[in-house]
C-alpha positions in Angstrom: -116.7 52.4 67.2 -113.1 52.7 68.3 -111.7 49.7 70.1 -108.2 51.0 70.7 -109.1 53.5 73.3 -112.1 52.0 75.1 -112.5 48.3 74.3 -115.1 47.9 77.1 -117.2 50.8 75.9 -120.4 48.6 75.6 -120.3 47.9 79.3 -120.5 51.6 80.0 -122.6 52.4 77.0 -125.9 51.9 78.9 -125.0 54.6 81.4 -124.2 57.1 78.6 -127.3 56.2 76.6 -129.5 56.6 79.7 -128.0 60.0 80.1 -128.6 61.0 76.5 -132.1 59.8 76.7 -132.8 62.0 79.7 -130.7 64.9 78.5 -132.0 68.1 76.8 -131.2 66.5 73.5 -133.7 63.7 74.1 -136.7 66.1 73.5 -137.3 68.9 71.0 -139.0 71.4 73.4 -136.6 73.1 75.8 -139.3 73.9 78.4 -140.2 70.3 78.5 -136.6 69.3 78.9 -136.3 71.4 82.0 -139.6 70.3 83.4 -138.4 66.7 83.2 -135.1 67.5 84.8 -136.7 69.4 87.6 -139.1 66.5 88.2 -136.2 64.1 88.7 -134.9 63.4 92.3 -131.8 65.5 92.9 -129.6 62.4 93.3 -130.6 61.4 89.8 -129.8 64.8 88.3 -126.4 64.8 90.0 -125.7 61.3 88.6 -126.9 62.4 85.2 -124.5 65.5 85.3 -121.6 63.2 86.3 -122.4 60.8 83.5 -122.5 63.5 80.9 -119.2 64.9 82.2 -117.7 61.4 81.6 -119.2 61.3 78.2 -117.7 64.7 77.4 -114.2 63.3 78.2 -114.5 60.5 75.7 -112.6 60.9 72.4 -114.7 62.5 69.6 -115.0 59.2 67.6 -116.4 57.4 70.6 -118.9 60.2 71.3 -120.0 60.0 67.7 -120.4 56.2 67.9 -122.5 56.5 71.0 -124.7 59.3 69.5 -125.2 57.1 66.4 -126.4 54.1 68.5 -128.6 56.4 70.6 -130.1 57.8 67.5 -130.8 54.3 66.1 -132.5 53.2 69.3 -134.5 56.5 69.3 -136.0 55.6 65.9 -137.5 52.4 67.2 -141.0 52.1 68.7 -141.5 52.2 72.5 -141.3 48.4 72.9 -138.1 48.0 70.9 -136.4 50.9 72.7 -137.2 49.4 76.0 -135.8 46.0 74.8 -132.5 47.5 73.7 -132.1 49.7 76.8 -132.9 46.7 79.0 -130.3 44.6 77.1 -127.7 47.3 77.5 -128.4 47.6 81.2 -128.2 43.8 81.7 -124.9 43.7 79.8 -123.5 46.4 81.9 -124.4 44.6 85.1 -123.0 41.4 83.7 -119.7 42.9 82.8 -119.4 44.5 86.2 -119.7 41.0 87.7 -116.8 39.5 85.7 -113.4 38.8 87.1 -110.5 41.1 86.5 -109.0 38.6 84.1 -112.2 38.3 82.1 -112.6 42.1 81.9 -109.0 42.4 80.7 -109.6 39.7 78.0 -112.6 41.7 76.8 -110.5 44.9 76.8 -107.9 43.2 74.7 -110.3 41.7 72.1 -109.3 43.1 68.7 -112.8 43.6 67.3 -116.5 43.8 68.1 -116.9 40.2 66.7 -114.1 38.9 68.8 -115.5 40.6 71.9 -119.0 39.1 71.2 -117.5 35.6 70.8 -115.6 36.0 74.0 -118.6 37.2 75.9 -120.6 34.2 74.5 -117.9 31.9 75.7 -118.0 33.4 79.2 -121.8 33.0 79.3 -121.8 29.4 78.2 -119.3 28.6 80.9 -121.5 30.3 83.5 -124.5 28.3 82.4 -122.5 25.0 82.7 -121.4 25.9 86.2 -124.7 27.4 87.4 -127.8 26.2 85.6 -130.5 28.9 85.1 -133.0 29.2 87.9 -131.7 26.6 90.4 -134.2 25.8 93.1 -133.9 25.8 96.9 -136.7 23.9 98.6 -138.6 24.1 95.3 -138.3 27.9 95.0 -136.2 29.8 92.4 -133.2 31.2 94.0 -133.8 34.6 92.3 -137.2 34.8 94.1 -135.6 34.7 97.6 -134.9 38.4 97.4 -138.1 39.5 95.8 -141.4 41.0 97.1 -144.4 38.8 96.4 -146.1 38.9 93.0 -149.3 40.0 94.6 -147.7 42.9 96.4 -145.9 43.9 93.2 -149.2 43.8 91.2 -150.9 45.9 93.9 -148.2 48.5 93.9 -148.3 48.7 90.1 -152.1 49.3 90.3 -151.6 52.1 92.7 -148.7 53.6 90.7 -150.8 53.7 87.6 -153.3 55.9 89.5 -150.8 58.5 90.8 -150.1 61.8 89.2 -146.7 62.6 87.7 -146.0 65.0 90.6 -146.8 62.3 93.2 -144.6 59.8 91.4 -141.7 62.2 91.4 -142.2 63.0 95.1 -142.2 59.3 95.9 -139.1 58.6 93.8 -137.2 61.3 95.6 -137.4 59.1 98.7 -136.1 56.0 97.0 -132.6 56.3 98.5 -134.0 55.9 102.0 -135.5 52.5 101.0 -139.0 53.8 101.5 -140.4 53.7 98.0 -142.5 50.5 98.6 -144.0 51.8 101.8 -144.6 55.2 100.2 -146.5 53.6 97.3 -148.6 51.4 99.6 -149.4 54.5 101.7 -151.2 55.9 98.6 -153.7 53.0 98.4 -156.6 54.8 99.9 -156.1 58.0 98.0 -155.7 56.1 94.8 -158.9 54.1 95.6 -157.2 50.8 94.7 -158.3 47.7 96.7 -155.5 45.2 97.5 -155.8 41.8 96.0 -154.3 39.3 98.4 -152.9 35.9 98.0 -155.8 33.5 98.9 -155.6 32.6 102.5 -156.4 28.9 101.9 -153.5 28.6 99.5 -151.2 30.6 101.9 -152.0 28.2 104.7 -151.4 25.1 102.5 -148.1 26.3 101.2 -146.9 27.7 104.5 -147.5 24.2 106.1 -145.6 22.6 103.2 -142.7 25.0 103.5 -142.4 24.6 107.3 -142.4 20.8 107.0 -139.4 21.1 104.6 -136.3 20.2 106.7 -133.9 21.8 104.2 -135.9 25.0 104.4 -135.9 25.0 108.2 -132.1 24.6 108.3 -131.7 27.6 106.0 -134.3 30.0 107.5 -135.5 28.6 110.9 -138.4 30.7 112.1 -137.5 33.5 109.7 -139.7 31.8 107.0 -142.8 31.6 109.2 -145.4 34.3 109.6 -144.1 36.8 112.3 -147.2 36.2 114.4 -146.7 32.5 114.6 -143.0 32.9 115.4 -143.7 35.3 118.3 -147.0 34.2 119.8 -147.3 30.5 119.2 -149.6 28.7 116.7 -152.8 28.8 118.8 -152.7 32.5 119.5 -151.6 33.3 116.0 -154.5 31.4 114.4 -157.0 33.5 116.5 -155.7 36.7 114.8 -157.3 38.1 111.7 -155.8 36.4 108.7 -154.6 39.5 106.9 -151.0 39.3 108.2 -148.4 38.6 105.5 -145.4 36.4 105.7 -142.0 37.8 106.6 -141.1 36.7 103.1 -143.8 35.5 100.6 -142.3 32.0 100.1 -145.8 30.5 99.9 -146.7 32.7 96.9 -143.6 31.7 95.0 -144.0 28.0 95.7 -147.7 28.3 94.7 -146.7 29.7 91.3 -144.1 26.9 90.8 -147.1 24.5 91.0 -149.6 26.7 89.2 -147.8 28.2 86.2 -149.7 31.2 84.7 -150.7 31.1 81.1 -147.8 32.1 78.9 -147.6 35.7 77.7 -146.5 36.5 74.2 -143.0 38.1 73.8 -144.5 41.2 72.4 -147.0 41.7 75.3 -144.4 40.9 77.9 -142.0 43.5 76.3 -144.8 46.1 76.2 -145.6 45.3 79.9 -141.9 45.6 80.8 -141.6 48.9 78.8 -144.5 50.4 80.8 -143.0 49.6 84.2 -141.6 52.3 86.4 -137.9 52.6 87.2 -138.3 51.0 90.7 -139.9 47.9 89.1 -137.0 47.5 86.7 -134.4 48.0 89.4 -136.0 45.2 91.3 -135.7 42.9 88.3 -132.2 43.8 87.3 -130.4 41.3 89.6 -132.4 38.4 88.2 -131.4 36.0 85.5 -133.2 36.4 82.2 -135.2 33.2 83.0 -136.2 34.3 86.5 -137.1 37.9 85.3 -139.4 36.5 82.6 -141.1 34.1 85.1 -141.7 36.9 87.6 -142.9 39.3 84.9 -145.3 36.7 83.6 -146.8 36.1 87.0 -147.3 39.8 87.7 -148.7 40.3 84.2 -151.3 37.6 84.7 -152.3 39.0 88.1 -153.0 42.3 86.4 -154.4 40.9 83.2 -156.0 37.4 84.0 -156.5 35.1 81.1 -158.1 35.4 78.6 -157.4 39.1 79.0 -154.3 40.9 77.7 -152.7 44.3 78.2 -154.6 46.8 76.2 -152.9 48.2 73.1 -152.5 52.0 73.4 -152.8 54.2 70.4 -149.4 55.2 69.0 -148.3 58.3 67.1 -148.1 58.0 63.4 -144.4 57.4 63.5 -141.6 57.9 66.0 -139.4 60.9 65.4 -135.7 60.2 65.3 -133.9 61.3 68.5 -131.8 64.3 67.8 -128.1 64.1 68.5 -126.8 65.9 71.6 -125.0 69.1 70.6 -121.3 69.3 71.2 -120.5 70.3 74.8 -119.8 73.8 75.6 -116.7 74.2 77.8 -117.5 77.7 79.1 -119.2 76.5 82.2 -122.9 76.8 81.4 -125.3 76.7 84.3 -126.5 73.2 85.3 -130.2 72.6 86.0 -129.3 71.1 89.4 
């Protein structure tokens, strides 16, 4: 891969590979290609077209290098493909968070090995200054922006029951921030009963959190159930106990005390690979340690021990992903 023209290519490689994976070259049947493109939300198709246009502007040797990597990933099985693409996505997000000086140093690295060693140096320095998964009032800092594991497991149960057409319809509304509400609205139609955080545990950990002075200084009444904050404790207790916390702090603290049974790396990767895009987008901002912890909890809510995620039958062998043909400059019609 050329390093003279685009030393930071690996940071943008994930975008290009995602575009190649969803492009007409990613499948052998043209009708299936267009069916998939038409099923995408329009915003995603526009982003895909823009990304491919950026790819077309790269020098030929860099295009060839990207196609080669995409082809190599395409030859892997589903779990390995998901692992590599997740790694590329995380690397892209990490590079975007570097300082201008760090990005410039990576750009000036003379070889892939030198760039790798420099990236490793940056990561070790980050770990020294900010240990993985620090706690605030006993809760992982990464969990403060997450939905509760029970809610995530419920939504994945519903999602698994939806048709491809319904999934595409819901994904089109993602930009409006409505995707979680839209999925939960399908509960009755999908015939999926909600599994809730046990009320006794919720009350216990709510009381423990509300007695934490550091937590109260940070969140005040925002960490309490909305009913208790608005009506007073006596009236709130008289209400039906199905109301959820404004943020599921109690759930996260519970799982800090009650670690789920460990999940093998292979099963966790299969579980991650099976997850929808909105689930991966939710995990992207987390550290690797926090993401693994959250995935393990949700996995165990869906597959309680001693159960495990069932192994699905696989084709006899994955077909290598064909290379994307050279772009035509004559202004061919876009499937937008």
